[in-house]
C-alpha positions, 0 to 999 in steps of 0.5 A: 496487595494488588487491587481487586478485579471490581475497583480495576475496572472502575477505573478503566471505564473510567480511563474509558469515557475521560478518552471518549470526551478527548477524542470527541474534544479531537473530533471537534477541533478536526471540524473546525480545521475542515472548516477552515480547508474548506473556506481556503480550498485546501485538500481534507486529507494530508498524509505528510502530516498525518505521517508527522503525527504518528511519528512525533507520537511514536518517539514521545510514547513511554510504553507499555503500549508498541510503536505500531499499536500507535501507529495503528490505532492514530491511524483509525481515529484520524480516520474516524475523523476525515470522515465526519466531512466526508469520507475517502473514495478509495479504490483497488483490486478486489473483491473484498478480502484482497491484500490491497484492501487491507493495504488501503485500510493499512493507509486510510483506515477504515472510515473510508467508502471502498471501491472494489475493482476488478483488476489493475487496470480499472483502479487506475482507471476509477482513479483517473475518471474520479468515480475514486478520489485515491487508489491503492496498488502493488508495485513490489514484493519482497520475493518476487519484484516488480509488479509490471503492470502497475510500472506500466500503467503509470506511463500513459496515465495523469496519475501521480502516488502520494503515500505507501503502505507495506504489508506482511503478507501470510498466506493461507490455503482456503476451502469450503467443507473442510481444514484438510489437503485431502482431494484438492484438485484446483489451487486457484490464486494470483499469479504474483500469489502462486509463484510467492508459493510455489516451493509449498504448493510443489510440496504439499500438492504437487499434482493439483492445478495450479489456476491464476485468477485475477485477485487473491481474493477471486480465488477465494469466492471461487473455491468456495463453490467447489469442493475440491477447489483452494484458494490462496489468500488472506484470513481476511478472505476466509471470513469474507468467504466461509472459508476453512483455513487448511494451511497457515502462512503458505508461502515461501519467504516468511516475512513475504511483503508487499510495496502498495502505492496510493495514487490519486489526480494532481488536482485531489493533492498535490505532492505532499510537503516534507515529513521529515522520511520521505521518496521520491519516484521517477520514471527516466530514460536515457540515449542508447550510447555508452556509459550512459547509464554510469552516467545517469547516476554521478549526480546523485552520489555527487549530491549525496543522495541516495538510490533505494530502488532501480528498476528497467521495464522495456520501453515496446519501442523495437529498438531495444530501449530501457524506461527506468524506474527509481525511488529516492531519499529525500524530498526535493524542498531539500536542497540537494536532492533538488539538485541531484534532480535538476541535473539528472532530468538534463541527463535522461530524454526523457524524465517524468517524476512518479510524486512526491511522499512519506516512507511507508510503515 
């Protein structure tokens, strides 16, 4: 016979109290670690250590909790423990309710000091100036490709990448007074979101003006000021600005994802140590001669290092020259990766390591 509901609730209450005692015990141990780090001058936040903790727990997880639930729960536990010393100041493309904010919370947990910025440029500036310890910027979308402004800014700042977060992006159509499509004259969103939803908009709102704004949350904020305007944004933005969802998941690609980079100054956090599942990001250029790009790839094949991304951007020199943005699997602590990087650097006219970091969820 199944146990009565009252007995099950009593058992859950008991487990909750045991969990509370264990969480406070963990927090006390984290405080001791923090004191040792302060004495050594070590950073509070170590993304590779947190990645190892989560990966280890997922490997040991017998269920019924799913692995992604384990990751979410422990990220919040670690975030709360870090905040006992001092919450990290994290800059992102604002206002509140953007996918950038969601990516920041997914990576750091909720126990942070949020610094919303008006543009990607401002995220880089705030992080470089020390207003924020970390910044979170979009770098790539599975539908529309790279976020060009983010890539360009990596060339001109001292910031490097210490982590990444990949977010499943579901775009919703939000409006002020009702949940219908009737009377919508203007749709406001970030240019990337407008591009990611162009098929749906062409079918359902072919006559509505598509107006680009600085972020999806800004589009939602503006939609809240006019009954005939609609924004494309997250359900979090709908709650933030008191809007109705007129249409759910209007992105043309059901599996639309955006990849975000976590950036900081090297003195805030040096390159993370190997976590076992890492990535190296580079910007390089090669002399403009026949076969130069082919030669650049030879060291990777020679040393058995896998390339997971290869993008080109104009060097803006007027000479039809390009920078190449490359992601490699592995960590420079691995001999084959170190050897490949050394050989690659010798071939390049320009070579900059953007970061070495654990691969995101």
